[in-house]
C-alpha positions in Angstrom: -7.8 71.2 -79.8 -8.7 68.2 -77.6 -11.7 66.2 -79.0 -14.5 65.0 -76.7 -13.2 61.5 -76.7 -9.7 62.6 -76.0 -11.0 64.7 -73.1 -13.0 61.8 -71.7 -10.1 59.5 -71.9 -7.8 62.0 -70.2 -10.3 62.5 -67.4 -10.8 58.7 -67.1 -7.0 58.4 -66.5 -6.8 61.3 -64.1 -9.7 60.2 -62.0 -8.6 56.5 -62.1 -12.1 55.7 -63.4 -13.8 52.9 -65.2 -16.9 53.2 -67.3 -19.5 50.5 -67.2 -22.3 50.5 -69.8 -25.4 48.5 -70.4 -26.2 47.3 -73.9 -29.2 49.6 -74.0 -27.0 52.7 -74.1 -26.5 54.7 -77.3 -23.8 53.0 -79.5 -21.3 55.9 -78.9 -21.6 55.3 -75.2 -21.2 51.6 -75.5 -18.1 52.1 -77.6 -16.2 54.1 -75.0 -17.0 51.8 -72.1 -14.3 49.7 -70.3 -16.9 47.0 -69.8 -20.3 46.3 -71.3 -22.9 43.9 -70.1 -26.4 43.1 -68.9 -27.5 43.6 -65.3 -25.9 40.4 -64.0 -22.6 41.0 -65.8 -22.5 44.6 -64.7 -23.2 43.8 -61.1 -20.4 41.2 -61.2 -18.0 43.7 -62.8 -18.9 46.5 -60.3 -18.1 44.2 -57.4 -14.6 43.6 -58.8 -13.7 47.2 -59.8 -10.5 48.4 -58.1 -10.4 51.9 -59.7 -11.4 54.9 -57.6 -14.4 55.9 -59.6 -17.2 54.0 -61.4 -19.1 55.8 -64.0 -22.2 53.8 -64.5 -23.9 54.3 -67.9 -27.2 52.7 -67.2 -30.1 53.6 -65.0 -30.5 54.5 -61.4 -31.0 51.0 -59.9 -27.9 49.7 -61.7 -25.7 52.5 -60.3 -27.2 51.8 -56.9 -26.3 48.1 -57.2 -22.7 49.1 -58.0 -22.6 51.2 -54.8 -24.2 48.5 -52.7 -21.6 45.9 -53.8 -18.6 48.2 -53.8 -19.2 51.0 -51.3 -15.6 52.3 -51.1 -15.8 53.6 -54.7 -17.2 56.8 -55.9 -20.2 55.8 -58.2 -21.4 58.4 -60.7 -24.5 58.3 -62.8 -24.1 60.8 -65.6 -27.8 61.7 -65.5 -29.8 61.3 -62.2 -33.0 61.3 -64.2 -32.1 58.0 -65.8 -34.7 56.0 -63.9 -36.6 52.8 -64.7 -40.4 52.4 -65.3 -40.1 48.9 -63.8 -38.4 50.0 -60.6 -40.8 52.9 -60.3 -43.7 50.5 -60.5 -42.8 49.1 -57.0 -42.7 52.0 -54.5 -41.1 50.9 -51.3 -44.1 51.7 -49.1 -46.5 49.7 -51.3 -44.0 46.9 -51.5 -43.7 46.8 -47.7 -47.5 46.5 -47.4 -47.6 43.7 -50.0 -44.9 41.7 -48.3 -46.6 42.2 -44.9 -49.8 40.7 -46.4 -47.9 37.5 -47.3 -45.8 36.9 -44.1 -45.1 33.2 -44.9 -43.7 33.9 -48.4 -40.0 34.0 -49.6 -39.3 37.3 -51.5 -37.4 37.2 -54.8 -37.0 40.6 -56.5 -35.8 41.2 -60.0 -32.7 43.5 -59.9 -34.7 46.2 -61.6 -35.9 47.6 -58.3 -34.9 50.2 -55.8 -32.4 49.7 -53.0 -35.3 49.9 -50.5 -37.0 47.0 -52.2 -33.8 45.0 -52.4 -33.4 45.5 -48.7 -36.8 43.9 -48.1 -36.0 40.9 -50.3 -34.6 37.4 -49.5 -33.0 37.0 -52.9 -32.3 39.1 -56.0 -32.3 37.8 -59.6 -31.6 39.0 -63.1 -33.1 37.7 -66.3 -29.8 35.8 -66.8 -30.0 33.8 -63.6 -33.7 34.0 -62.8 -34.4 30.2 -63.3 -31.3 29.3 -61.2 -32.4 31.6 -58.4 -36.0 30.4 -58.3 -34.8 26.8 -58.5 -32.6 27.5 -55.4 -35.6 28.4 -53.3 -36.7 25.3 -51.2 -39.8 23.7 -52.7 -41.8 24.1 -49.5 -41.4 27.9 -49.6 -44.1 30.1 -51.1 -42.7 32.8 -53.3 -43.4 36.5 -53.9 -41.9 37.7 -57.1 -41.5 41.4 -58.0 -41.7 43.7 -59.8 -42.0 42.3 -63.4 -45.2 40.3 -63.8 -44.2 39.2 -67.3 -40.9 37.8 -66.3 -42.7 36.2 -63.3 -45.2 34.5 -65.6 -42.4 33.2 -67.8 -40.6 31.8 -64.7 -43.8 30.1 -63.5 -43.9 28.2 -66.9 -40.2 27.6 -66.8 -39.9 26.3 -63.2 -43.3 25.0 -62.4 -43.3 27.1 -59.2 -46.5 28.8 -58.1 -45.6 32.5 -57.4 -47.5 35.5 -56.3 -46.6 38.3 -58.7 -46.3 42.0 -58.3 -48.1 44.0 -61.0 -45.2 45.7 -62.6 -43.8 45.9 -66.1 -41.2 47.5 -68.4 -42.5 50.2 -70.7 -40.2 49.1 -73.5 -41.0 45.4 -73.5 -44.7 45.7 -72.7 -45.6 47.7 -75.8 -44.3 45.8 -78.7 -47.0 45.6 -81.4 -48.2 42.1 -82.1 -49.7 43.2 -85.4 -46.4 44.8 -86.6 -44.5 41.7 -85.4 -46.7 39.5 -87.5 -46.2 41.8 -90.5 -42.4 41.7 -90.1 -42.4 37.9 -89.7 -44.5 37.5 -92.9 -42.1 39.8 -94.7 -39.0 38.0 -93.4 -40.1 34.3 -93.2 -36.5 33.0 -92.6 -35.8 35.3 -89.7 -35.5 33.9 -86.2 -37.5 35.7 -83.5 -35.5 36.6 -80.4 -37.4 37.9 -77.3 -36.6 39.1 -73.8 -38.7 37.5 -71.0 -40.0 40.9 -69.9 -42.3 40.8 -73.0 -45.9 39.8 -72.5 -47.1 36.3 -73.3 -48.8 37.3 -76.6 -45.3 38.4 -77.8 -43.3 35.6 -76.3 -45.6 33.0 -78.0 -44.0 34.0 -81.4 -40.4 33.7 -80.1 -38.0 31.1 -81.4 -35.6 31.9 -78.5 -36.3 33.7 -75.2 -33.4 34.9 -73.1 -31.7 37.7 -71.2 -29.9 40.5 -73.0 -26.6 38.7 -72.9 -28.2 35.4 -73.9 -29.9 37.1 -76.9 -26.6 38.5 -78.0 -24.8 35.2 -77.6 -27.5 33.3 -79.5 -27.5 35.8 -82.4 -23.8 35.2 -82.8 -23.9 31.4 -82.5 -27.1 30.7 -84.5 -26.6 29.6 -88.1 -29.5 31.9 -89.0 -28.6 35.1 -90.8 -31.8 37.1 -90.1 -33.2 38.0 -86.7 -36.3 39.9 -85.4 -35.4 41.5 -82.1 -37.9 41.9 -79.3 -36.0 43.9 -76.7 -34.5 47.4 -76.4 -32.8 48.0 -79.8 -29.6 49.1 -78.3 -28.5 45.5 -78.2 -28.5 45.4 -82.0 -25.3 47.5 -81.9 -23.4 44.7 -80.2 -25.1 42.0 -82.3 -24.1 43.8 -85.5 -20.5 44.2 -84.3 -20.3 40.4 -83.5 -22.0 39.4 -86.7 -21.7 42.1 -89.3 -22.9 39.8 -92.1 -26.2 39.2 -90.4 -29.5 41.2 -90.5 -31.2 42.5 -87.4 -34.8 43.9 -87.4 -36.4 45.8 -84.6 -40.1 45.8 -83.9 -42.3 48.9 -83.5 -44.3 49.7 -80.4 -48.0 49.9 -80.4 -47.8 53.6 -81.2 -46.3 52.7 -84.6 -42.9 54.2 -83.8 -40.0 52.0 -85.0 -37.8 53.4 -82.2 -38.8 51.4 -79.1 -35.8 52.8 -77.1 -35.7 53.1 -73.4 -36.0 56.9 -72.8 -34.2 56.6 -69.5 -31.2 54.6 -70.7 -30.6 57.1 -73.5 -30.3 60.0 -71.1 -26.6 59.3 -70.6 -24.4 61.0 -73.2 -20.7 61.6 -73.9 -21.1 65.2 -72.7 -22.7 64.1 -69.4 -20.0 61.5 -68.8 -17.3 64.2 -69.3 -19.2 66.5 -66.9 -19.5 63.7 -64.3 -15.8 63.0 -64.5 -14.9 66.7 -64.2 -17.1 67.3 -61.2 -17.4 63.9 -59.6 -21.1 64.4 -59.6 -23.8 63.3 -59.6 -22.8 60.6 -57.0 -24.9 57.7 -55.8 -25.1 57.9 -52.0 -26.8 55.2 -49.9 -27.2 55.2 -46.1 -25.0 52.4 -44.7 -27.7 50.5 -42.8 -29.9 50.3 -45.9 -26.9 49.3 -48.0 -26.1 46.4 -45.8 -29.7 45.1 -45.8 -29.7 45.3 -49.6 -26.2 43.7 -49.9 -27.3 40.5 -48.3 -29.7 39.2 -51.0 -27.4 40.6 -53.7 -24.4 38.7 -52.3 -26.6 35.5 -52.2 -27.5 36.0 -55.8 -23.9 36.5 -56.9 -22.8 33.4 -55.0 -25.6 31.2 -56.5 -24.7 32.6 -60.0 -21.2 31.1 -59.6 -22.5 27.6 -59.1 
């Protein structure tokens, strides 16, 4: 009898499909992907896909981004409920009002936002390229930054630019327990603390290294340290452990005390749902063309700046 993985691989060949997966996915999903990456790497990969079908194992805004940059492809999201608390924190109608209240500002939006918000933005950034994107904005321009206020605050410190911030946040990164972090640091005094810039200031203050998902993974591999405390979605530990099996990685509980600070939306994609998506070519990401073209412009600018 055909195993699940054998069936998935057969369908992948028959559909001429590629599977893209974010590092926050369950390990078994990461392991069957054709390409793994953070938001920037996945956007770059999606743009270059020449297969007929893209199965996007991530969340809704990521699959939308793939469709925006590669509209001729069928883009499947195995579970349409795989949303994002950060993207949801910036509804398009409220964002439009906010932008209208600051007519002389240049709008930079974090890629963790809806297609509608992207279409109202001048530039898009990811945590991997955020400093480069902000630095590319002329110094005489006032900046609106959305939707992550914590990444925005970090960028203000990093770039010296004064930005007006949208009041949004990621439910995973916002709720790490400072008390539990201190306990873990005291119990592992040699461990290096690695944090994503979506974390609040009180958490980032303890970090030895702050960076995007891909930067954290790269640092954990290249650092001479052998112990790390990880302040981001713990799905990244799977890749870190694969690259450095001899090293120790410790996740930090949330404020509810649960040592499972997983993104509930990212984990909705499963092997069974990927198989169903490939069998049925559903659920598909559909974007109205006029809206897609408006959102494409700031995304293309981002991808071009990222090459410099």
